[in-house]
C-alpha positions in Angstrom: 86.7 15.8 118.0 84.2 13.0 116.9 82.7 13.6 113.5 80.4 11.9 111.1 81.5 11.9 107.5 79.5 14.3 105.5 78.1 16.2 108.5 78.0 20.0 108.5 80.6 21.7 110.9 78.5 22.1 114.0 78.7 20.8 117.6 76.3 17.9 118.3 75.1 16.6 121.7 78.2 15.1 123.5 79.2 11.5 124.1 76.5 9.7 122.1 76.0 8.7 118.5 72.8 7.4 117.1 73.1 5.5 113.8 70.3 4.6 111.5 70.6 2.5 108.4 67.8 2.0 105.8 67.4 -1.2 103.7 69.2 0.4 100.7 71.1 3.2 102.5 74.9 3.3 102.6 76.7 2.8 105.9 77.0 5.8 108.2 80.6 6.3 109.4 81.6 7.9 112.7 85.2 8.8 113.5 87.0 9.9 116.6 90.4 11.5 116.4 92.9 10.6 119.1 93.4 13.1 121.8 90.2 15.0 121.2 87.0 15.1 123.2 84.6 12.5 121.7 81.2 13.8 120.8 78.2 12.5 119.0 77.0 13.8 115.8 74.7 13.1 112.7 75.6 13.5 109.1 72.2 15.1 108.5 69.4 16.5 110.7 67.0 14.1 108.9 67.7 10.5 107.8 66.3 9.3 104.5 65.4 5.6 104.4 64.6 4.0 101.0 62.2 1.0 101.2 59.9 -0.9 98.8 56.5 0.3 97.8 54.5 -2.1 99.8 55.0 -2.7 103.5 53.5 -5.7 105.3 53.0 -6.2 109.0 56.1 -7.3 110.8 58.5 -6.3 108.0 61.9 -5.0 109.3 62.6 -1.5 108.0 65.6 0.1 109.8 68.4 -0.8 112.2 69.1 1.6 115.0 72.5 1.6 116.7 73.5 3.7 119.7 77.3 4.3 120.1 79.0 6.1 122.9 82.7 7.3 122.7 83.1 7.1 126.4 81.2 4.0 127.6 78.2 1.9 126.8 74.8 3.3 127.8 71.7 1.4 128.6 69.1 3.0 126.3 65.7 2.1 125.1 64.1 3.1 121.7 60.7 4.5 121.0 58.8 5.6 117.9 56.6 8.7 117.6 54.1 6.6 115.6 53.8 3.3 117.5 50.7 2.4 115.6 52.7 2.3 112.4 56.3 1.7 113.5 57.6 -0.2 116.5 61.2 -0.6 117.7 62.5 -3.8 119.4 65.0 -3.8 122.2 67.9 -4.7 119.7 67.1 -1.5 117.7 65.2 -3.0 114.7 62.3 -0.9 113.4 59.3 -3.1 112.2 56.1 -2.1 110.4 53.3 -2.3 112.9 50.7 -2.9 110.1 50.6 -3.3 106.3 50.4 -0.2 104.2 51.5 1.3 100.9 54.2 4.0 100.7 52.9 7.0 98.8 55.2 8.9 96.3 55.6 11.6 99.0 57.9 11.0 101.9 56.7 9.6 105.2 58.3 11.1 108.2 58.4 10.0 111.9 60.7 10.5 114.9 62.8 7.9 116.8 63.8 8.5 120.4 66.6 7.1 122.5 66.2 7.2 126.4 69.0 6.6 128.9 67.5 4.2 131.5 69.8 5.5 134.2 70.1 9.3 133.6 66.7 9.6 131.9 68.4 11.6 129.1 66.6 11.6 125.8 67.7 12.0 122.2 65.7 12.1 118.9 66.3 11.9 115.2 63.9 12.3 112.3 63.4 9.6 109.6 61.9 10.0 106.2 60.8 7.0 104.1 61.3 7.2 100.4 60.2 4.7 97.6 62.8 2.4 96.2 63.5 2.8 92.4 62.0 -0.1 90.4 65.4 -1.0 88.8 67.3 -1.0 92.1 67.6 -4.7 92.3 68.2 -5.5 88.7 72.0 -5.3 89.1 74.0 -6.6 92.0 76.0 -4.0 93.9 79.8 -4.2 94.0 81.0 -6.3 96.9 82.2 -4.2 99.8 84.6 -4.9 102.6 83.1 -4.9 106.0 85.5 -4.0 108.8 84.8 -5.0 112.3 85.3 -2.2 114.8 88.4 -2.6 116.9 87.4 -3.3 120.5 89.3 -0.7 122.6 89.4 -0.5 126.4 88.3 2.9 127.6 90.4 4.5 130.3 89.1 7.2 132.6 91.3 10.4 132.6 92.5 10.2 129.0 91.0 9.3 125.6 92.1 6.8 123.0 91.5 6.9 119.2 88.5 4.9 118.0 88.7 2.9 114.8 86.1 3.5 112.2 82.9 1.3 112.4 80.6 -0.1 109.7 76.8 -0.4 110.0 76.0 -3.2 107.5 72.9 -2.7 105.5 70.8 -5.7 104.4 72.0 -7.6 101.3 69.4 -8.0 98.6 69.6 -11.2 96.6 67.1 -12.1 93.8 65.5 -15.5 94.0 65.9 -18.1 91.3 69.4 -16.8 90.4 71.0 -18.9 87.6 74.5 -18.6 89.1 77.2 -19.6 88.6 77.4 -21.0 92.1 78.8 -20.5 94.6 78.0 -16.8 94.0 80.0 -14.2 95.9 78.1 -11.8 98.0 80.3 -9.8 100.4 83.8 -10.0 101.9 84.3 -9.7 105.7 87.7 -8.4 107.0 89.1 -7.3 110.2 91.9 -4.7 110.4 93.7 -6.9 112.8 94.4 -9.5 110.1 97.7 -7.6 109.5 99.2 -8.7 112.8 97.2 -11.9 113.5 96.2 -14.9 111.5 92.4 -14.9 111.7 89.7 -17.3 110.8 86.2 -16.2 109.6 82.8 -18.0 110.0 79.1 -17.4 109.8 76.3 -18.8 111.9 72.5 -18.8 111.7 69.7 -20.4 109.6 71.0 -21.0 106.2 74.6 -21.5 107.3 75.1 -23.9 110.2 71.4 -24.2 111.0 68.7 -25.7 108.9 68.5 -25.2 106.0 72.3 -25.7 106.2 74.8 -25.1 103.5 73.0 -22.3 101.6 75.7 -19.7 102.7 79.4 -20.4 103.1 82.3 -18.3 104.0 86.0 -18.6 103.1 87.7 -18.9 106.5 90.9 -17.3 105.3 89.6 -14.5 103.0 86.3 -13.9 104.6 84.4 -14.2 101.3 80.7 -14.9 101.9 78.9 -16.8 99.1 75.6 -18.4 98.3 75.7 -22.0 97.0 72.3 -22.4 95.2 69.3 -20.5 94.0 67.0 -19.1 96.7 63.2 -19.3 96.8 61.5 -16.3 98.4 58.2 -18.2 98.8 60.0 -20.6 101.2 62.3 -18.2 103.1 62.0 -14.4 102.5 65.1 -13.3 104.5 68.1 -14.8 106.3 69.7 -13.4 109.5 73.4 -14.5 109.8 76.2 -13.5 112.2 79.8 -13.2 111.1 82.6 -14.1 113.5 86.4 -13.5 113.5 88.8 -15.6 115.8 92.5 -16.2 116.0 94.2 -19.5 115.4 93.5 -20.5 119.0 89.8 -19.8 118.7 89.8 -16.6 120.7 87.3 -14.0 119.5 89.2 -10.9 118.3 86.2 -9.0 117.0 82.6 -8.6 118.1 80.2 -10.6 115.8 78.4 -8.5 113.2 74.8 -9.1 111.9 74.2 -9.7 108.3 70.6 -9.6 106.8 70.1 -11.1 103.4 66.7 -10.3 101.8 65.5 -12.5 99.0 64.1 -10.3 96.2 60.9 -11.6 94.7 60.6 -12.7 91.1 57.4 -13.4 89.2 57.8 -17.2 89.3 54.2 -18.2 90.5 50.9 -18.1 88.6 47.8 -17.0 90.4 45.7 -19.8 91.8 41.9 -19.6 92.4 40.8 -20.9 95.8 38.1 -23.0 93.9 38.1 -24.1 90.3 34.3 -23.7 90.2 32.5 -20.9 92.0 28.7 -21.1 92.5 26.6 -18.0 93.0 23.0 -16.9 92.6 21.1 -13.8 91.7 17.3 -13.3 91.7 15.6 -12.9 88.4 14.7 -9.4 87.4 17.6 -8.0 89.5 18.5 -4.4 88.6 22.0 -3.5 87.2 24.6 -3.2 89.9 23.2 -6.1 92.0 26.0 -8.0 93.8 26.2 -11.6 92.8 29.3 -13.2 94.2 33.1 -12.8 94.8 35.8 -15.0 93.3 39.3 -15.0 94.9 42.7 -16.0 93.6 46.0 -16.0 95.5 49.6 -15.6 94.2 52.5 -17.1 96.1 54.7 -14.1 95.0 55.1 -11.0 97.1 51.7 -9.4 97.3 53.3 -6.0 97.8 55.2 -6.3 94.5 53.8 -6.3 91.0 54.5 -10.0 90.9 51.7 -10.6 93.4 49.3 -7.9 92.4 46.3 -9.6 90.7 43.7 -8.3 88.4 40.4 -10.1 87.4 38.4 -10.0 84.2 35.6 -12.0 82.5 36.7 -13.9 79.5 33.3 -15.3 78.4 29.6 -15.6 79.3 27.3 -18.5 78.3 24.6 -18.2 77.2 24.9 -14.7 75.7 21.2 -13.8 76.0 19.6 -11.4 76.5 22.9 -9.6 76.5 26.5 -10.9 76.1 27.6 -8.7 79.0 25.1 -9.4 81.7 27.8 -9.3 84.4 31.0 -7.5 85.2 33.8 -8.1 87.8 35.8 -5.7 89.9 39.3 -6.3 88.6 40.9 -5.8 92.1 38.4 -7.4 94.5 36.8 -10.1 92.3 33.3 -9.0 93.0 30.8 -10.0 90.3 27.8 -7.7 89.8 25.1 -7.3 87.2 25.4 -4.7 84.5 22.4 -5.3 82.4 18.7 -5.9 83.0 16.6 -8.8 81.7 17.4 -11.7 84.0 14.5 -14.1 83.5 14.7 -17.6 85.1 11.9 -18.8 82.8 14.2 -18.1 79.8 17.7 -18.6 81.2 18.2 -20.5 84.5 22.0 -20.4 84.7 25.0 -18.5 83.4 28.5 -19.8 83.1 31.4 -17.2 83.3 35.1 -17.9 82.6 37.1 -15.7 85.0 40.8 -14.9 84.5 43.2 -13.7 87.2 46.5 -12.1 86.0 49.4 -10.8 88.2 51.7 -7.9 87.3 48.6 -5.8 87.9 47.0 -7.5 84.9 49.8 -6.8 82.4 48.9 -9.2 79.5 52.5 -9.1 78.3 54.5 -9.9 81.4 51.9 -11.1 83.8 51.0 -14.8 84.6 47.4 -15.8 84.5 45.0 -18.5 85.4 41.2 -19.2 84.9 38.2 -20.5 86.9 34.6 -21.0 86.2 31.8 -19.0 87.9 28.3 -20.7 87.7 25.5 -18.2 88.4 22.1 -19.5 89.0 19.1 -17.3 88.4 16.8 -17.8 91.3 13.0 -17.7 91.0 10.8 -14.8 92.1 7.1 -14.8 91.9 6.7 -13.1 88.6 4.1 -15.4 87.2 0.7 -16.0 88.8 -1.2 -19.3 88.6 -3.6 -19.6 85.7 -6.5 -22.0 85.4 -6.4 -24.3 82.4 -10.1 -23.9 81.8 -12.8 -21.4 82.6 -15.4 -24.0 83.7 -14.8 -27.3 85.6 -17.4 -30.0 86.0 -18.0 -32.6 88.7 -20.7 -34.8 90.3 -21.3 -36.3 93.8 -23.9 -38.8 95.2 -26.1 -37.3 97.8 -25.2 -37.9 101.5 -21.6 -38.6 100.7 -18.7 -36.8 102.5 -14.9 -36.8 102.0 -15.4 -37.3 98.3 -13.4 -35.5 95.7 -15.8 -34.2 93.1 -13.5 -32.1 90.8 -9.8 -31.5 90.0 -8.9 -27.9 89.2 -5.7 -27.6 87.2 -3.5 -24.5 86.9 -0.2 -23.6 85.2 2.6 -21.5 86.7 5.8 -20.7 85.0 7.7 -20.2 88.2 10.0 -22.9 89.6 8.0 -25.9 90.7 7.6 -26.7 94.4 8.5 -23.3 95.6 6.3 -20.7 97.3 6.2 -18.8 94.0 4.7 -21.9 92.3 2.6 -23.5 95.0 -1.1 -22.5 94.5 -3.7 -21.8 97.1 -7.4 -22.1 96.3 -10.4 -20.4 97.9 -14.1 -20.2 97.1 -15.5 -16.8 96.4 -19.1 -17.8 95.9 -21.7 -20.5 95.4 -21.3 -22.3 98.7 -23.0 -20.3 101.5 -23.4 -23.3 103.8 -19.8 -24.5 103.6 -20.4 -27.9 102.1 -17.2 -27.9 100.0 -13.5 -27.3 100.6 -10.6 -27.1 98.2 -7.2 -28.6 99.1 -4.0 -28.4 97.1 -2.3 -31.5 95.8 1.4 -30.9 96.7 2.7 -32.9 93.8 0.5 -31.7 90.9 -0.5 -28.3 92.4 -4.1 -29.2 91.4 -7.1 -28.0 93.5 -9.1 -30.9 94.9 -12.8 -29.9 95.5 -14.0 -32.1 98.3 -17.5 -32.5 100.0 -17.3 -32.0 103.7 -21.0 -31.9 104.6 -23.7 -34.3 103.2 -25.9 -32.9 100.4 -29.6 -33.8 100.1 -30.7 -34.3 96.5 -34.2 -33.4 97.4 -33.0 -30.0 98.6 -30.1 -29.2 96.2 -29.6 -30.8 92.8 -26.7 -28.6 91.6 -24.0 -26.2 92.9 -22.1 -23.6 90.9 -18.9 -22.5 92.7 -16.6 -19.6 91.9 -13.0 -20.3 92.9 -9.8 -18.3 92.8 -6.2 -19.4 92.8 -3.1 -17.5 93.9 0.5 -18.2 95.1 1.7 -18.7 98.6 3.8 -15.5 98.3 2.6 -12.3 96.6 3.8 -11.3 93.2 7.1 -9.4 92.8 6.9 -5.7 92.6 6.5 -4.3 89.1 4.8 -7.4 87.6 2.0 -6.4 85.3 -0.3 -9.4 86.0 -3.4 -9.9 88.2 -2.4 -11.6 91.4 -5.0 -14.4 91.0 -7.0 -16.4 88.5 -10.7 -17.3 88.7 -12.8 -20.2 87.4 -16.3 -21.7 87.7 -17.0 -25.2 89.1 -20.4 -26.9 88.2 -21.3 -29.8 90.5 -24.2 -32.1 89.9 -25.8 -34.0 92.8 -26.9 -37.6 92.1 -30.0 -39.0 93.7 -29.4 -42.3 95.6 -31.7 -44.5 97.6 -31.6 -43.2 101.2 -32.3 -45.0 104.4 -35.8 -44.7 106.0 -35.8 -42.4 109.0 -37.8 -43.1 112.1 -39.8 -40.0 113.3 -38.5 -39.4 115.9 -35.3 -41.4 115.8 -35.6 -42.0 119.6 -39.1 -42.3 120.9 -39.9 -42.2 124.7 -42.9 -43.9 126.2 -43.9 -43.8 129.8 -45.6 -47.0 131.1 -46.4 -48.6 134.4 -44.6 -51.9 135.0 -46.6 -55.0 135.2 -48.2 -54.5 131.8 -49.4 -57.9 130.6 -48.5 -59.6 127.3 -50.7 -58.8 124.3 -51.2 -55.1 125.1 -50.6 -52.4 122.5 -47.8 -50.2 123.7 -47.3 -47.6 121.0 -46.9 -47.1 117.2 -43.3 -46.5 115.9 -43.1 -45.7 112.2 -40.5 -44.3 109.8 -40.5 -42.1 106.7 -38.6 -42.5 103.4 -36.8 -39.3 102.3 -36.7 -40.4 98.6 -39.5 -38.3 97.1 -38.5 -38.9 93.5 -38.1 -42.7 93.6 -40.9 -45.2 93.0 -40.9 -47.4 96.1 -43.5 -49.5 98.0 -44.3 -49.4 101.6 -41.7 -49.9 104.4 -41.3 -53.0 106.4 -40.6 -53.1 110.1 -38.7 -55.6 112.2 -37.2 -55.9 115.7 -33.5 -55.4 115.9 -32.8 -55.4 119.6 -35.1 -56.4 122.5 -32.9 -57.6 125.5 -35.8 -59.0 127.6 -37.9 -60.1 124.7 -40.9 -58.1 125.8 -42.0 -56.5 122.5 -43.0 -57.2 118.9 -43.7 -54.8 116.0 -46.1 -55.1 113.2 -44.2 -55.3 110.0 -46.8 -53.2 108.1 -48.0 -50.4 110.4 -45.2 -50.4 113.0 -47.5 -51.0 116.0 -45.5 -52.2 119.0 -47.2 -54.8 121.2 -46.0 -56.5 124.4 -45.3 -60.3 124.5 -44.1 -60.3 128.1 -44.8 -58.7 131.4 -42.9 -55.4 131.8 -40.9 -55.5 135.0 -39.1 -52.4 136.3 -36.9 -54.6 138.5 -35.5 -56.6 135.5 -31.7 -56.5 135.1 -32.3 -55.2 131.6 -33.8 -52.0 132.9 -31.3 -49.2 133.8 -32.5 -46.2 135.7 -36.1 -47.2 135.0 -35.4 -47.1 131.3 -35.8 -50.0 128.9 -34.4 -49.6 125.3 -35.5 -51.6 122.2 -34.2 -51.0 118.7 -36.4 -51.5 115.5 -35.5 -51.6 111.8 -37.3 -50.0 108.9 -36.4 -51.3 105.4 -37.4 -50.2 101.9 -37.3 -52.1 98.6 -35.1 -49.6 96.7 -32.0 -50.5 94.6 -30.0 -51.2 96.6 -32.4 -51.8 99.6 -31.8 -49.5 102.5 -32.8 -49.6 106.1 -32.8 -47.3 109.1 -33.0 -47.8 112.8 -35.0 -46.3 115.6 -34.8 -46.6 119.4 -37.9 -47.0 121.5 -37.3 -46.0 125.1 -39.8 -47.2 127.7 -39.8 -45.4 131.0 -41.3 -47.9 133.5 -43.2 -46.4 136.4 -42.9 -48.4 139.6 -45.8 -50.3 141.3 -45.7 -52.0 144.7 -45.0 -55.5 143.4 -42.1 -56.4 145.7 -42.3 -57.1 149.4 -39.4 -55.9 151.7 -36.9 -58.3 153.2 -34.4 -58.2 156.0 -30.7 -57.6 155.4 -28.4 -59.2 156.6 -30.0 -62.5 157.2 -27.6 -63.5 160.0 -26.8 -61.7 163.2 -24.9 -62.2 166.5 -25.8 -61.1 170.0 -24.0 -61.6 173.3 -25.3 -62.9 176.7 -24.8 -59.8 178.8 -26.6 -58.3 181.7 -26.6 -55.0 179.8 -29.0 -54.6 176.9 -27.4 -55.8 173.7 -29.1 -55.1 170.4 -28.5 -56.1 166.7 -29.1 -53.6 163.9 -31.0 -54.9 160.9 -31.9 -53.1 157.6 -35.0 -53.6 155.4 -34.5 -53.5 151.6 -37.1 -53.4 148.9 -36.7 -53.7 145.1 -39.4 -51.0 144.6 -38.7 -47.3 144.8 -40.3 -44.5 146.6 -43.2 -44.3 147.4 -43.5 -48.1 147.3 -40.5 -48.7 149.6 -39.7 -47.1 153.0 -40.4 -46.1 155.6 -40.9 -49.7 156.8 -42.7 -51.1 159.7 -41.0 -53.9 161.8 -42.8 -56.3 164.2 -42.5 -59.8 165.6 -45.1 -62.4 165.0 -47.5 -63.6 167.8 -46.8 -67.2 167.1 -44.9 -68.9 168.4 -45.1 -67.1 171.6 -41.4 -67.7 172.4 -40.4 -65.1 169.8 -42.1 -62.2 171.6 -41.1 -63.6 175.0 -37.4 -63.8 174.1 -37.0 -60.9 171.6 -38.1 -57.4 171.0 -37.7 -55.1 168.0 -37.6 -51.3 167.8 -37.5 -49.2 164.6 -34.8 -46.6 164.7 -35.2 -45.1 161.2 -37.2 -45.5 158.0 -35.4 -48.6 157.0 -33.5 -49.7 160.1 -34.5 -51.5 163.3 -32.9 -53.0 166.4 -33.5 -56.6 167.5 -32.6 -57.3 171.2 -33.1 -60.0 173.8 -36.0 -59.4 176.1 -34.7 -61.8 178.8 -31.3 -61.5 180.5 -30.2 -65.0 179.7 -30.8 -67.2 176.7 -29.0 -70.5 176.1 -26.2 -70.1 173.6 -27.2 -71.4 170.1 -28.6 -70.3 166.7 -32.2 -69.1 166.7 -34.5 -68.4 163.8 -36.3 -65.1 164.5 -39.2 -64.3 162.2 -39.6 -60.6 161.5 -42.6 -59.0 159.7 -41.6 -56.1 157.5 -44.3 -53.9 155.8 -43.5 -51.2 153.2 -45.4 -47.9 152.6 -47.0 -48.8 149.3 -50.6 -48.4 148.5 -51.7 -51.0 149.2 -48.7 -51.9 151.3 -46.8 -55.2 151.0 -45.4 -57.2 153.8 -43.3 -60.3 154.2 -41.9 -62.4 157.0 -38.1 -62.7 156.9 -36.2 -65.2 159.0 -33.2 -63.8 160.8 -30.7 -66.3 162.1 -29.4 -64.9 165.4 -26.4 -66.6 167.1 -26.5 -66.1 170.8 -23.1 -66.7 172.5 -20.9 -65.7 175.4 -18.6 -62.9 174.3 -15.3 -61.6 175.5 -14.4 -57.9 176.2 -14.1 -57.3 172.4 -17.5 -58.6 171.7 -16.3 -61.9 170.1 -17.9 -65.2 170.8 -16.0 -67.5 173.2 -18.2 -70.7 173.1 -18.3 -71.2 169.3 -17.9 -75.0 169.6 -21.0 -75.4 171.8 -23.0 -73.2 169.5 -22.0 -75.3 166.6 -23.1 -78.5 168.4 -26.5 -76.9 169.0 -27.0 -75.9 165.5 -24.6 -75.9 162.6 -24.6 -73.2 160.1 -24.4 -73.6 156.3 -20.7 -73.1 156.2 -20.0 -75.7 158.9 -22.2 -78.3 157.1 -20.3 -77.6 153.8 -17.0 -78.1 155.6 -18.1 -81.4 157.1 -19.3 -82.7 153.8 -16.0 -81.8 152.2 -14.1 -83.7 154.9 -16.3 -86.8 154.4 -15.8 -86.7 150.6 -12.1 -86.4 151.0 -12.1 -89.4 153.4 -14.1 -91.5 151.0 -11.8 -90.7 148.1 -8.8 -91.8 150.2 -10.5 -95.1 151.1 -11.3 -95.7 147.5 -7.8 -95.0 146.4 -6.5 -97.5 149.0 -8.9 -100.2 147.8 -7.9 -99.7 144.2 -4.2 -99.9 145.2 -4.8 -103.1 147.2 -6.6 -104.7 144.2 -3.9 -103.7 141.8 -1.3 -105.2 144.2 -3.3 -108.5 144.5 -3.7 -108.7 140.7 0.0 -108.3 140.2 0.6 -111.1 142.8 -1.9 -113.4 141.2 -0.6 -112.7 137.7 2.9 -113.9 138.6 4.0 -117.3 137.4 3.7 -119.8 140.2 6.9 -121.6 141.0 5.4 -124.9 142.4 7.4 -127.9 143.2 6.4 -130.9 141.0 5.7 -132.8 144.1 3.1 -130.1 145.1 1.3 -130.3 141.8 -2.4 -130.1 142.3 -2.9 -133.3 140.3 -1.3 -135.2 143.1 -3.6 -133.9 145.9 -7.1 -134.6 147.0 -9.0 -131.3 146.9 -12.4 -131.0 148.6 -14.7 -129.0 146.4 -17.6 -128.9 148.9 -20.8 -129.2 146.8 -19.8 -131.1 143.6 -23.2 -131.3 141.9 -24.9 -134.4 140.5 -22.0 -136.7 139.9 -20.2 -137.8 136.8 -23.3 -139.4 135.4 -24.6 -135.9 134.7 -21.4 -134.1 133.8 -18.2 -134.8 132.1 -15.1 -133.0 133.4 -12.0 -132.0 131.6 -9.2 -132.5 134.1 -7.0 -130.3 132.1 -9.0 -127.4 133.6 -7.4 -128.2 137.0 -4.0 -127.5 135.7 -2.3 -124.3 136.5 -4.0 -121.6 134.4 -0.7 -120.2 133.0 0.3 -123.6 131.6 -2.8 -124.2 129.4 -4.0 -122.5 126.2 -3.6 -118.8 125.8 -6.4 -116.4 126.5 -7.0 -115.9 122.9 -8.1 -119.6 122.6 -9.9 -120.3 125.9 -12.3 -117.7 127.3 -11.2 -116.3 130.7 -13.4 -116.0 133.7 -15.7 -117.9 136.1 -18.8 -118.9 134.2 -22.0 -120.6 135.1 -24.8 -122.2 133.1 -28.1 -123.9 134.1 -27.8 -127.0 132.0 -25.4 -128.9 129.9 -24.8 -127.2 126.6 -26.0 -129.2 123.5 -23.4 -127.7 121.2 -19.8 -128.8 120.8 -18.6 -125.2 121.5 -21.1 -123.6 123.8 -21.4 -119.9 124.6 -21.5 -119.1 128.3 -23.0 -116.1 130.0 -20.0 -114.2 131.3 -20.0 -112.7 134.7 -17.4 -110.2 135.8 -14.0 -111.3 134.7 -11.6 -112.4 137.5 -7.9 -113.0 137.2 -6.6 -116.6 137.1 -6.0 -117.6 140.6 -2.6 -119.0 141.5 -4.1 -121.9 143.4 -6.9 -124.3 142.4 -8.5 -123.8 145.9 -8.7 -120.1 145.3 -10.1 -120.8 141.8 -12.9 -123.0 143.3 -13.7 -120.5 146.1 -13.9 -117.6 143.6 -16.4 -119.7 141.6 -18.5 -120.3 144.7 -18.5 -116.7 145.6 -19.5 -115.7 142.1 -22.5 -118.2 142.1 -23.7 -117.2 145.6 -23.6 -113.4 144.8 -25.1 -113.7 141.3 -28.7 -112.3 141.5 -29.5 -114.0 138.2 -28.5 -117.5 139.4 -31.2 -120.3 139.6 -32.6 -121.5 142.9 -30.2 -122.9 145.5 -31.5 -126.5 145.0 -30.6 -126.5 141.4 -27.5 -127.9 139.8 -24.4 -125.7 140.1 -22.1 -125.9 137.2 -18.6 -124.5 137.9 -17.5 -124.7 134.3 -18.0 -126.8 131.3 -15.0 -129.0 131.0 -15.8 -130.8 127.8 -16.5 -134.5 127.3 -14.3 -137.6 127.6 -12.7 -137.1 131.0 -9.4 -138.9 131.3 -9.6 -139.0 135.1 -12.5 -141.5 135.2 -15.4 -141.2 137.6 -15.0 -139.7 141.1 -18.6 -140.2 142.2 -17.9 -143.4 144.2 -15.1 -142.0 146.4 -17.4 -141.7 149.4 -19.8 -144.5 148.5 -19.6 -147.6 150.7 -21.9 -149.6 148.5 -19.7 -149.5 145.5 -16.3 -149.8 147.3 -16.1 -153.6 147.0 -16.8 -153.5 143.3 -13.8 -151.4 142.2 -10.1 -152.0 142.1 -8.0 -149.2 143.6 -4.6 -150.9 143.4 -3.6 -148.4 140.7 -3.4 -145.8 143.5 -0.1 -147.3 144.6 1.4 -146.1 141.3 0.5 -142.5 141.9 3.3 -141.8 144.2 3.6 -141.0 147.9 1.0 -138.3 147.9 -1.7 -140.9 147.2 -0.3 -143.5 149.6 -3.2 -142.7 152.1 -5.8 -143.4 149.4 -4.0 -146.6 148.4 -4.0 -147.8 152.0 -7.7 -147.0 152.4 -9.0 -148.4 149.1 -6.2 -150.7 148.0 -6.1 -154.5 147.9 -6.4 -156.4 151.2 -9.2 -157.1 153.7 -8.0 -154.4 156.0 
């Protein structure tokens, strides 16, 4: 018969055993005697589990084991209160939420369901509070015996060894030792026949943090090696093993749970050292202000972690030293006294203390923090004017001028809706000439003029104004919501501008009014009735066409030009002129007026044809050209127009015909079938409908040509030959101008090139020197008796004096100069020729082409060569009379180039 120690003598449901163990409950033992029918049983109908006062979510409470004397069953566990207690598959009962255990017992049911047979068992569990001194002393170490693993045989029963259900081991944190400290001894009843070795596994043993728990492999003594800290690890779950010397497992592993019991080793810590809160002034007692929070690393379900709050001090202590209180459990701060006034005390500072051990001042640990409570403003003070009457003044006709500053005082917090003032006028300004704006910085009211004021009409204003806050006063405030004051504003008289009456004057007048005619009178008035001023003076400010003048005294407007409606200065028949009226006030002022002249049209413009050119084709079918008559006049002096061709010359009416098709349009067509291609001037007489009518003869240039199917001329070249149009003539002229410019550029280029060639240094062979040659100068003048020559002038020009010393150019004079250094009339300068022959020819050309030269039979002077010629006289070279009297033998000494002369004039009869 299977029994459970301590159970009443009654038969329980067969074959099964449900075992429950509480955290502090002793092991439940079950025995089966050999040779008897094994049955399940419970020591009690109800199991009592002793746990701590506070239970937090996820905390393990109970271990459930299901044992069968016959064989293992696959069962699942359930709780009757799953919202509070849940059971895992391995039989551990956890708290589903955090709660406090009341002094009375809490009861619930646990169910075991067979997954195969669907059988169901239940047992009742009652939870009781753990005594406060239950952990002060360590329990005596107990031996834990593994259950012997027996094979079960069908047909006969074997005796089961007793089994232990190990309750958790409670170990206080921060133990002082000595270490290692023995906890429990593990032993197997097979150690009598076998040599066993014991070991433990799990976090704290062979897993991090390793080495906290050790076991003697021979004796099975489990010990802790150092103090534990519950705030780091609250519980350890180990497994104990027993093996033989060969390492074979001889017992099933057993679970060992070691709970670290909390000690009060941590002070409360506030989440913030300084807490900021606010409360409106005037708040009633019981008004919530703020919440301060502190935390304690100790177990919050134990006294070590249960905090209590209190206020140590309040500063300032007015109007009451206890203006606030705090909920000792939640940390909520509320007001307990009336009299919060921001204008007196703007901020309170509270020192808050948090103490654990439920606030026990003897055993609890405490900490402090600062709570700063700001008293926020409410509108409990209306604005008040600093004076009952304010004064200001404003010049007349001025706008956007601040005339007075209204000052107020308000005890509320500046720049808040409870302090910001709003102003409004309650009287004295029926026409809305003033407005009051608030200065955002000073909160003053700025009285501003928004409409001009006339001194002659109003000399003073007395305004009534009121001031109030943006938000209404708080309830229960015994003050009027607004303050009132009076504003006295004086208007200052100033010199005003004269005003034309009317400012814009309209005059209707026929165009064509001649100069010197009086048009109208345009005068102004001075609005200053209380100032001593002389008469006004008038002047013209704007007259685009310069048609008018105004009398400076009486304002009479007279014409100085003919009014013409067709003038470009007239828009929509209207001509505008502006005049100025000035007074002699201090300072002088002036006003303007506009004179509008509406010009009535007269028939002063004859009509004309438009366009002035047309094209017609030589076709057998009638081919007409549309023309339009235009007139600068307007109705009734314009259309409808009459069109006709003149009688002379007769060829016009013989070749052409014109027909009016509307009031201002007509068709011009060829009367004959064929007219030679060309451009014809066709005179057309156009008459308007004026009274009297005006007519004019307009010349229409008509181009007659042969046209293709599209109506375009195909013989344009022949027509151009017959008569060129304006565009063709302009094009031809442009071509001629371009051609002339090209020719001119070519001539300039050739002259520049010739100049560069002549300016080069001549590289002449000494044998070719001009002094060794006879040059024929053609007309040589009157001989050496009349002129002296300087033969140095016949040298190469580049080898003689520089230009700065000898004047350059080909010069001529009518007689021999009488001065040693004569001045010559200079003709156009020519470059020094590279050859003497060119030099002489250039001189001849210059003399022949000079319009100021003397008559042709006068003496030609090529240049003045100075006196004292070293060459001697050359006048007898061609004289036969003087040949016998001269000796030319010296010519043989002049070299081969003068051999011919030496032979002709040298010594000898031949």
